[in-house]
C-alpha positions in Angstrom: 2.6 -20.1 -12.6 5.9 -22.0 -12.5 7.4 -22.6 -9.1 10.2 -20.3 -8.0 13.1 -22.2 -6.5 15.1 -20.7 -3.5 17.6 -18.1 -4.7 15.9 -17.8 -8.1 14.5 -14.4 -9.1 11.4 -14.4 -11.4 11.7 -12.6 -14.7 9.4 -9.7 -15.7 6.9 -10.5 -18.4 5.1 -8.1 -20.8 1.9 -6.9 -19.2 -0.6 -5.2 -21.5 -2.5 -2.0 -20.5 -5.7 -4.0 -20.4 -4.2 -6.3 -17.8 -3.0 -3.3 -15.8 -6.5 -1.9 -15.9 -7.9 -5.3 -14.8 -5.4 -5.5 -11.9 -6.3 -1.9 -10.8 -10.0 -2.9 -10.7 -9.1 -6.0 -8.7 -7.2 -3.9 -6.2 -9.9 -1.3 -6.0 -12.6 -3.9 -5.3 -10.9 -6.8 -3.5 -7.4 -5.4 -2.6 -5.7 -3.5 0.2 -2.8 -1.1 0.5 -1.7 -0.7 4.1 1.1 0.4 6.4 1.0 -1.7 9.7 3.3 -2.1 12.7 5.2 -5.4 13.1 4.1 -6.9 16.5 6.8 -9.5 16.8 10.3 -9.6 15.4 10.7 -11.8 12.3 13.8 -14.1 12.4 15.7 -15.4 9.5 15.0 -19.2 9.4 18.5 -20.0 8.2 20.7 -17.8 10.5 18.3 -17.3 13.4 19.1 -13.6 13.4 16.5 -10.8 13.6 15.3 -9.9 10.1 12.6 -7.4 10.9 12.5 -5.8 14.3 9.3 -5.5 16.4 7.6 -2.1 15.9 8.8 -1.8 12.3 6.3 -0.3 9.8 5.5 -2.9 7.1 4.1 -1.9 3.7 1.6 -4.3 2.1 -0.3 -4.6 -1.1 -2.5 -7.6 -1.6 -5.7 -9.0 -3.0 -7.8 -11.8 -1.4 -10.8 -13.7 -2.6 -12.4 -17.1 -2.2 -12.0 -17.9 -5.9 -8.6 -19.6 -6.4 -8.5 -19.0 -10.2 -9.1 -15.2 -9.7 -6.2 -14.9 -7.2 -3.9 -17.0 -9.5 -4.6 -14.5 -12.3 -3.9 -11.6 -10.0 -0.6 -13.2 -8.9 0.3 -13.8 -12.5 -0.2 -10.2 -13.5 1.6 -8.9 -10.4 4.5 -11.1 -11.1 4.7 -9.8 -14.6 5.2 -6.2 -13.2 8.2 -7.0 -10.9 11.2 -9.2 -10.6 10.5 -9.7 -6.9 8.6 -12.9 -5.8 4.8 -12.4 -5.3 3.6 -14.6 -2.4 0.4 -16.6 -2.5 -1.2 -18.4 0.4 -4.5 -19.6 1.9 -6.1 -18.2 5.0 -9.1 -19.0 7.2 -9.0 -22.7 6.3 -8.0 -23.8 9.8 -11.0 -22.1 11.5 -13.6 -24.1 9.6 -14.5 -21.2 7.3 -14.4 -21.1 3.5 -10.8 -20.9 2.4 -9.7 -17.5 1.2 -6.8 -17.2 -1.3 -4.3 -14.3 -1.1 -1.8 -12.8 -3.5 0.4 -10.2 -1.8 3.7 -8.4 -2.1 5.5 -7.0 1.0 8.9 -6.2 -0.7 9.2 -2.4 -1.1 10.6 -2.6 -4.7 7.8 -5.0 -5.6 5.2 -2.7 -4.1 6.7 0.3 -6.0 6.6 -1.6 -9.3 3.0 -2.9 -8.9 1.5 0.4 -7.6 3.3 2.5 -10.1 1.9 0.3 -13.0 -1.7 0.4 -11.8 -1.8 4.0 -10.4 -3.2 5.7 -13.5 -6.2 3.4 -13.4 -6.9 3.3 -9.6 -10.1 5.1 -8.4 -11.0 3.9 -4.9 -7.5 3.1 -3.7 -5.9 6.2 -5.3 -5.5 8.1 -1.9 -3.9 5.1 -0.4 -1.5 4.8 -3.4 -0.5 8.4 -2.9 0.3 7.8 0.8 2.2 4.6 -0.2 4.4 6.5 -2.6 5.2 9.1 0.0 6.2 6.3 2.4 8.4 4.5 -0.1 10.2 7.7 -0.8 11.5 7.9 2.8 11.3 4.2 3.9 14.5 2.8 5.4 16.0 0.0 3.3 14.1 1.0 0.2 16.0 0.9 -3.0 15.4 4.0 -5.0 14.8 3.7 -8.7 17.6 6.2 -9.6 19.8 6.0 -12.7 23.2 4.9 -11.5 26.5 4.0 -13.2 27.2 0.4 -14.1 29.1 -1.6 -11.5 27.7 0.5 -8.6 24.8 -0.2 -6.2 23.0 -3.4 -6.4 23.4 -3.7 -10.2 19.6 -3.6 -10.7 19.3 0.1 -11.4 18.6 0.8 -7.8 20.4 2.7 -5.1 19.8 1.9 -1.4 19.1 4.4 1.3 21.9 5.1 3.7 19.6 4.8 6.7 19.7 1.4 8.5 16.5 -0.6 8.6 14.4 0.2 11.7 15.0 3.9 12.0 11.5 5.4 11.9 10.8 9.1 12.2 7.7 11.1 12.8 7.1 11.3 9.1 6.9 7.5 8.9 4.5 7.3 11.8 2.3 10.1 10.4 2.0 8.3 7.1 1.1 5.1 8.8 -1.6 7.0 10.8 -2.9 8.5 7.6 -3.1 5.1 5.9 -4.9 3.7 8.9 -7.4 6.5 8.7 -8.1 5.9 5.0 -8.6 2.2 5.6 -10.7 2.6 8.7 -14.0 0.7 8.7 -16.6 2.7 10.5 -19.0 0.8 12.8 -22.7 1.4 12.8 -23.4 5.1 13.8 -19.7 5.9 14.0 -19.6 7.7 10.6 -22.5 10.0 11.5 -20.8 10.9 14.8 -17.6 11.8 12.9 -19.4 13.9 10.5 -21.2 15.8 13.3 -17.9 16.4 15.0 -16.3 17.7 11.8 -19.2 20.1 11.2 -18.9 21.5 14.7 -15.1 22.0 14.3 -15.5 23.7 10.9 -15.9 27.5 10.9 -19.4 28.6 10.2 -19.9 30.6 7.0 -22.6 33.2 6.8 -25.3 32.8 4.2 -25.3 35.0 1.1 -28.3 37.0 2.3 -26.6 37.8 5.6 -23.4 38.9 3.9 -25.5 41.2 1.6 -27.3 42.8 4.5 -24.0 43.4 6.4 -22.6 45.1 3.3 -25.7 47.3 2.9 -25.5 48.2 6.6 -21.9 49.4 6.3 -22.7 51.5 3.2 -25.4 53.3 5.2 
């Protein structure tokens, strides 16, 4: 993949349906869709001003694997779906573990483009994709893919939300909680406890034989 210089926007490429299916499989098996809270404020390196405030909800779509060639192909296909930069980096290398390569997109328009392209082929991550779409529909600072007149908006066929970045409502927090529930990894024995609790809370339904006997008793 050619290196993207500062200030340069990558151009979309033609991505076949087979490549979209392959990327959907990679996201289902090795990927992640998440909504997480920003712990520390992110500063702009050039101006030093706050770019992302602490406590902001960050959307994330990424795939990680220990095979570099696999992640480079994931990044190539992702980049062909959006004109936003797709970031790639290495993690775990400084801890003495086997290096893990990551291809990710955190830009909301990029996430919209990627998830919209692979959504028809997602199986495992389809519930997370639905929550992501609901979040992007109300996310502050998200550019909506509406049809607008030439010369208005950003000039990319998008129109920005009037809400300033960092204004989070109960709907945003509820979606972040729902995404966390879908991505929760249950510890040993935890899943069984949750299922028992769910069964106790659910209303008990009488068996068919019991319902038949009650009906006959009322008729008499």
